[in-house]
C-alpha positions, 0 to 999 in steps of 0.5 A: 526511454522515449520523450513521454516516458522521460516526462512521466518520470520527471513528473513522478519524481517531482510529485514524490518530492512535493509529497515528502518522499525521499529519494534513494540517496537519502534512504540507504542508511535508514533502511539498513539500520531498520533491516538490522533491527528487524533481523535482531528482534524477530527471533525473540518474538517467535514464530507468531511474529513477522517484521517487514521493512519497506523502501519507498523509493521503489513502490512496486518492489518495496520490501527490502527486508523480511524476517519471519514468515506469516504472510508468504511474501519476500524481498521484492514484494510490492508496497501494501495498502497500509503503507500506501495509507501511511504515504498518503496521510496528510497529517504525517503520522509516526505510525498506523497501529493495530490494524487487523488484516488477513493472509491468503490462507485465512489467518488474522494478522494484527499489523503496526506500520511505523514511518521511517523518516530521514533527518529532514522529516521526509518519508523513506520507508516503513517498519512493519510489525505483524502478529498472528492473532488467529487463535485469539480471534477465533476465541473472540469470535466464539464469544461474539457468536454466543453474545450475538455481536454484529458481523465485522467487515472483512480485512484486506489481504497482503498482496504478494505482487503488483497485480494483487496490490492493485486488485486490493486497492481497486476492490476498495474503490468498488466497495466505495462505489457499491458496484463494479468498475466496468462500464462506469460513466465518465464522472464515476470513472474520474472519481475513482481515478482521482482517488487512485492518484491521491494514493499515488497508485500511478507512480507504480510501474505498469499500473495503467495497464492493469487499471485499464484492464479492470475498467475494461477501457483503453490505456489512452482513456486512463491517461486522458482521465489522469491528465484531467485529474492532474489539471484539476489538482494543479488548478486548485 
């Protein structure tokens, strides 16, 4: 590890502490207990239920327990946008409930994410309960079609790997901008970089490479923009 990498690692750890994210040493017992609970209760809920446990000490391989099989992921999959939302929430919620998501094969999943915190209140991971409500949604959609209900926004999908996770997050940024991330001017690019920094995307390994590709700019440009955003944040 060179000097730049060591400095970046130190900065990431400092940011994590400031954000209330516990280190690996604080997580083991909590994660093991959550994993045991997931293994015990998922069979009782049946094939339409999936339970996933995330360990936030390693965001790009955060899934450490996976019971059921609705979303096609497994141990070692990355953190989801919903868990990133939990991490980034300023009000420190105990849970994010009843979000409607979708799988790659089009099934509709109702997801609830519960925060796992240590005795100091630091966030160490999440316990996610996913329920397949596709049949219920299909019936509801039929009734809405008959009643002329307005079309709802498309839910995001579950990422199976790091590129998919970043694509999902960057797709959200494109929707906010109303345009592609390619050929943005400097001000627009800094706005997106600031949003990604607020959501701790740059703490995920190799994220800069993938983000640079999506913006069609160099890695150096992304690092320069990130430095500007962090200087602005530190000065605030």
